[in-house]
N, C-alpha and C positions, 0 to 999 in steps of 0.2 A: 574266832576267825579261822577259816579253813587253811589259810596260808601259814598260820602259827601253830596249827595242831600237829602233834606227832602222829605218824601213820604206822599201823602195825606192819604194813607192806615193807617198810624200811627198818624195822626194829633189828638192832644188832648189825647194821650195815658195816660197821667198822671191823666185824669179824669175818666178813665175806672175803672171797678171793678178789684180787684186782679185776679180773674179767667180769665177775658177777656184779661188782660195784659199778663198773662202766656200763654194763648192760642195763642196770636199773636206772642209771642217769640218762642214758640214751632213750629209754622208754619214756622217761619224764619229758624229754624234749618233744617227742611225738605228741604227748598229751598237751603240751603247750601250743603246738600248731593246730591241733584239733580244737582247742578252746577258741583260737582266733577264727577258725572256720565257722564255728557255731555263732560267732558274733558278727558274721559278714553283713547281715541286714543293718545292724546298728552302725557299723563302719561306713556303709554306703550312704545312709541317711546323714551321718555327720559330715562326710566329704562333700555332699551336695550342698549342705547348709554353709560350710566353710567357703565353697566356691562362690556362692552368692555374695558374701561379705568381701572377699578378696577382689572380685570383679569390680566392686565399687570403690576400690582403692584402699581397703582396710589392711591391717597388719595381721600377721600370724604370730600368735604368742604361745610359747611353751612354758609350762611351770611344773616344778616337782622338787623333791628332796631326795637325798641319798642316791641309791641305785636307780630308782625311777626317774629322778631328776637328771642324772647323767645320761640315761638313755634318751630322754626327751631332748636334752641339749644336743646330743649327738645327731639325732634325726634332723633337728632344725639347722644345725651347722652344715649338714650335707646338702641342703637345698640350694645353697649359693653356688658351689661349683657344678653340681649336677644339672640344675634347672635354671641357673642364672637368676634365682630369686633375689630381689634387691635387698641389700643389707638393712636399709632404712625401713623396710616393711617386715622385719623379723625381730622378735623380742624374746630373749631367753631368760627366764627368771628361775634361778637355782637357789634353793635355801643355802645360805652361807656364802653366796657369791662365787667368784672364780676359784677361790681357794678350795671350795668343796669338790671341784672336779678331780683333784688328786688325793684328797684325804677327807675323812669325816670331820665336820665342824660341829663341835659339841653344842647341843641345844638348838641348832639352827632350824631343824624341822619342826620344832615346837613353837616357833616365834610367829604367831598369827598376826601380831601387830605390824611387824615389818613387811609381811606379805601384803596386807591391805595398803600399807604406805607405798609399796612399790607400784601397785596398781594405780594409785592416785598420782604418784610422781611421774609415771610414764603416760598419764592421761589415756588409759585404756578406756574405750567407749564403744558406742553402738556400731562403729565402722569395723571393729576388730573381731577376730575369732580367737578364743583361748582354748588350748588343749592342756588339761591338767591330768597328771599321771601319779598314782600312788597305789602300790600293791595292796596295802591295808584298806585303802578307801577312807581312812580316818586321819591322815597326817595333818596336823593343825595348819602348817604353813600352806600346804597345797589347797586344802579346803577353804581357808580364809581368802586366798587369792582368787579362787573360782567364785566364791560368794561375792566378793567386792567387785569383780569384773562384771558379774551378771547384774548386780545392782546398778551399774553404770551403763547397762544396755548391751554389753558385749555378748556375742554368741559363746556359749560354754559347752565344751565336750569334756566329760570325765571318764577316765580309763582306770579301772580298778580290778583286783582279782578276788575281792570279797563282795558278795551281794548284800543288799540292805545296809549300805554304809552311806555316810553323809555325802561323800564325793559323788556317788551315783544318784543319790536322792536330789541333790541340788543342781546337777547339771541338766541343761536342756537336752543334751544328747548323751545319755549314759551308755558306756560300753563295758559290759562285764565279761571278763576273761576268766572262765571257771577252770583254774589250773589245779585246785585242791592242795593237799599237803605236799611239802617239799621232801625230797630224799633226806635232806638235813633240815630238821624242823625249823621253820622261821627264816631259812636262808633264801629269801625271795630273789636273789640274783640268779637262781636256777630256773625252775619252770616258769615262775611268774615273770622274771626278767626277760626270758626268751619270748614269751607271749606278748609282752609289752613292746619289745623291739620289733617283732613281726607286725603287730597291729599298727604301730606308728609308721613303719615303712609303707605298709599298704595304704594307710589313710593319706599320708602326704603325697605319695606317688599318684594316687587316683586324683587328688586335687590338682596336681601339676599337669596331669594328662588332660583333665577337663578344662584347664586354663590355656590349652594350646601350646604347652611347652614341650610336647613330644610330637613328632611327625614321622609317620611310617616306622614307629618303634625306635626312633633315634632321638638323641638328646640335642635338639636344635637350639636350645637356649644355653647350652653349656658354655662356660667361659674357660678359655685355655690359660690356666694359671701356672702351667708347667709344660715341659717339653712333651711329656706323654700325652697330655690333653691337646696340645697343639697338633700333634700327629693325628690324634683321633678326630679333631675338627676337620683337618684336610681329608681324612678318609670319609667322613660323613658327606662332605661336599662332593667328593668323587662319586660316591654311591648315588647321591640324589640327582646329580646333574650330568654325570658321565664325563666330567672334565678331567684333565690330567693334573698331576701334583703341582706343577708350576702355576697353572691357572688358579687352582684352589688356594695356593699360598698368596698369590697376588690379590685375589678377591677378598680374602680375610684381612689382608693388610689395608685395602681400600675401605673395607667395612669396619675397621678398627676392632676386629675380633668378633663382630656380631654375625653369627652363623646364618641367621634368617636373612639379614640384609645381604650377606655375601651370595646367598642362593639367588636372590633377585638381581644382583649385579651380573651374575653369570647368565641370567636370562635377558639381559639387555638394559637394565635400569641404571641410572646414575645414582650415586650414593644418597643425595638428598631426596631423590625420587623414591628410592627404596624405603627410606625412613618414613616418608609421608604415607606411603601405601600401607606399611605395617601399622602405623598409628591409626589409620582409617579402619583397619580390620581388627583392632584390638590385639595385634600381634599374632593372629592366627595365620599360619603360613599357607594353608590350603586356600583360604579366601584371598590372601594377598597375591598368590600366583595368578589368580584369575583376573587381577586388575593390572597386570603388567602390560603396558601398551605394546601393540604390535608395531614393530619398526619396518619401514619400507625397505625392500631389498635394494642393495646398491645398484645403481644404473650400470648397464653394460655398455662398453665402448662400441 
């Protein structure tokens, strides 16, 4: 496997000057991004396929082990505050469970049986889309989860940094990130990890954009879970509607933090009316705005 192979390019790296070591590692990061660019077509096809499942009410499932699993979990976790993705439609399967987020869990990545059991336990099926990530493309836990999910009808996307591997062979949408040998042989937290992180970010962001969770480049499904995001919500409302801060704050209060509903309130809707319009349009704000009823101008004395 290319990710495990020592490269003559980095032979004796420990003897180089600090500047030379950093230059070599930065060069590797550019290689990682180039690998993602080369896989753009595969990422696009995977995103469109995921969109179809999620439009029908399916769940988005991430699975992985070790560094790859942590990157997958991170990407999934960020969908909730950034895009307001419902927690009950997100499933994160990490070999070793939550404990593996902070430290290596011995033998977890080799446990194919528990992976298949998790797929059954969570009833992953044809409504769902599963994204499996493994630098090697051979990790037993990750491959077994993907295989079990596909057998149950789920859409499967495999992301790996080695070609001709089981994860890519068994996925409906294989994404090969050709990052090659690492500056430190086998340390896939480096080039391979960067490429995985970028690929996951692009994939999930494209899916969320396609699902109408971005409007005019803004995060209109964002949930204000802290004061910084509350200020950002108000700023988004001000930018999209031209209202002042007080009106933005009041609209968000009346809409219970729902940015899209708050926008419709500022255009004259009542809260229940805004919710109904968004439901009719599948949450797409551009379509919802067209359905806002025109209110008669107040009569003059």
